[in-house]
GUTIMI-301052 format. One record per atom (N, C-alpha, C): x, y, z. Coordinates in pm, whole numbers, padded with zeros to 5 digits, always signed. Layout:
// residues N
XYZ ...
//
This chain:
// residues 86
-04636-05873+09094 -04497-05902+09173 -04437-05757+09166 -04379-05732+09271 -04294-05599+09299 -04163-05575+09204 -04077-05490+09162 -04001-05505+09138 -03881-05553+09181 -03892-05521+09313 -03760-05582+09420 -03795-05772+09441 -03937-05790+09398 -03990-05929+09374 -03898-05958+09257 -03867-05896+09141 -03848-05970+09063 -03694-05954+08968 -03587-05861+09049 -03491-05825+09120 -03468-05953+09141 -03494-06004+09283 -03474-06104+09356 -03425-06276+09299 -03521-06252+09163 -03544-06378+09061 -03390-06404+09013 -03338-06274+09017 -03231-06262+08877 -03049-06232+08950 -02970-06347+08958 -02859-06379+09004 -02779-06201+09018 -02727-06248+09091 -02604-06091+09121 -02557-06100+09001 -02493-06201+08958 -02331-06206+08853 -02470-06165+08742 -02579-06174+08691 -02715-06136+08542 -02740-05980+08599 -02754-05964+08716 -02752-05801+08727 -02578-05707+08684 -02524-05782+08709 -02409-05700+08647 -02390-05675+08579 -02448-05846+08494 -02429-05834+08364 -02477-05754+08287 -02672-05720+08350 -02671-05604+08250 -02664-05426+08248 -02595-05418+08338 -02596-05280+08390 -02423-05297+08357 -02331-05415+08320 -02265-05322+08220 -02306-05355+08124 -02398-05444+08041 -02472-05391+07865 -02492-05269+07829 -02590-05232+07957 -02638-05102+07960 -02519-04998+07973 -02405-04975+08045 -02279-04868+07999 -02236-04870+07931 -02240-05000+07840 -02131-05011+07745 -02155-04868+07644 -02042-04843+07582 -02032-04718+07460 -02101-04821+07335 -02171-04823+07299 -02214-04857+07132 -02110-04775+07043 -02094-04845+06950 -02054-04778+06837 -02120-04679+06748 -02260-04684+06770 -02238-04552+06703 -02231-04451+06820 -02227-04444+06982 -02171-04361+06997 -02063-04350+07105 -01924-04388+06995 -01828-04388+07035 -01803-04311+07030 -01803-04225+06836 -01690-04068+06917 -01769-03960+06966 -01901-03977+07020 -01992-03852+07096 -01908-03879+07220 -01926-04015+07305 -01891-04059+07444 -01784-04106+07455 -01665-04079+07358 -01532-04138+07360 -01427-04071+07494 -01501-03915+07466 -01399-03803+07635 -01428-03808+07733 -01579-03904+07715 -01674-03846+07837 -01644-03956+07942 -01534-03888+08021 -01472-03935+08209 -01599-04027+08282 -01707-03954+08269 -01815-03997+08333 -01811-04171+08294 -01907-04157+08145 -01913-04293+08113 -01855-04347+08124 -01737-04358+08061 -01610-04461+07991 -01556-04479+08166 -01540-04418+08302 -01568-04442+08450 -01661-04569+08508 -01765-04529+08380 -01831-04614+08432 -01960-04753+08372 -01837-04773+08240 -01841-04872+08136 -01796-04955+08261 -01576-04925+08289 -01543-04986+08376 -01541-05023+08506 -01628-04954+08554 -01648-05011+08657 -01785-05140+08683 -01862-05096+08516 -01956-05244+08544 -01853-05352+08505 -01780-05339+08421 -01700-05466+08369 -01619-05526+08510 -01609-05445+08582 -01483-05484+08681 -01608-05536+08774 -01692-05486+08798 -01807-05588+08914 -01824-05738+08850 -01818-05767+08736 -01876-05816+08604 -01747-05935+08640 -01659-05943+08644 -01537-06000+08659 -01495-06008+08816 -01508-05952+08904 -01523-06011+09021 -01595-06069+09063 -01720-06063+09009 -01787-06156+09050 -01783-06269+09006 -01697-06294+08848 -01666-06447+08797 -01516-06473+08826 -01475-06440+08959 -01425-06425+09005 -01246-06441+08930 -01247-06338+08903 -01104-06287+08853 -01060-06216+08857 -01057-06121+08978 -01018-06077+09056 -00882-05945+08953 -00801-06040+08906 -00693-05974+08828 -00753-05850+08745 -00792-05955+08625 -00943-05827+08506 -00985-05754+08603 -01064-05742+08743 -01128-05660+08791 -01058-05560+08773 -00925-05612+08878 -00839-05479+08907 -00789-05421+08798 -00821-05468+08684 -00698-05404+08554 -00866-05273+08534 -00983-05348+08560 -01087-05251+08463 -01142-05090+08578 -01068-05163+08751 -01087-05051+08849 -00979-05006+08800 -00863-04990+08769 -00807-04851+08723 -00796-04785+08615 -00868-04899+08522 -00934-04795+08411 -00982-04672+08447 -01076-04746+08556 -01182-04667+08577 -01172-04468+08650 -01040-04576+08725 -00956-04456+08788 -00895-04345+08742 -00817-04416+08591 -00727-04348+08490 -00855-04253+08429 -00934-04285+08426 -01063-04186+08378 -01076-04059+08486 -01162-04041+08596 -01178-04008+08691 -01044-03917+08723 -00957-03956+08744 -00808-03859+08745 -00771-03839+08698 -00808-03844+08559 -00764-03785+08381 -00626-03827+08348 -00564-03959+08434 -00461-03980+08400 -00439-04045+08243 -00567-04092+08236 -00603-04140+08055 -00700-04060+07956 -00647-04086+07865 -00747-04016+07759 -00807-04127+07637 -00882-04084+07602 -00944-04159+07473 -00844-04206+07407 -00791-04305+07307 -00715-04331+07194 -00824-04285+07052 -00697-04243+06965 -00768-04189+06831 -00841-04305+06814 -00930-04255+06664 -01061-04389+06635 -00951-04431+06570 -00986-04537+06510 -00880-04659+06467 -00917-04641+06308 -01044-04624+06246 -01080-04594+06154 -01008-04470+06049 -01030-04348+06206 -00936-04304+06059 -00817-04269+06044 -00742-04185+05981 -00581-04229+05942 -00540-04295+05887 -00706-04373+05813 -00600-04502+05748 -00668-04517+05629 -00598-04483+05503 -00654-04489+05341 -00718-04599+05265 
//
């Protein structure tokens, strides 16, 4: 079975969820990628697609705005929540 045939067996939502999972920054990679604008924007765009396909346009828009913020440098990574705690 060709890759195209295999992909046709998967719903659009499932494909979007798989992409979101692939692009999500894992806790192990957080420090390395927390300020990587492309990685953060990609993560947010994939989440926006999932929310849009789930008919949740407000959540999708919020993620799109976050992605744009990463790309236009209007937002930055927050500090690690585990740093600075005693």
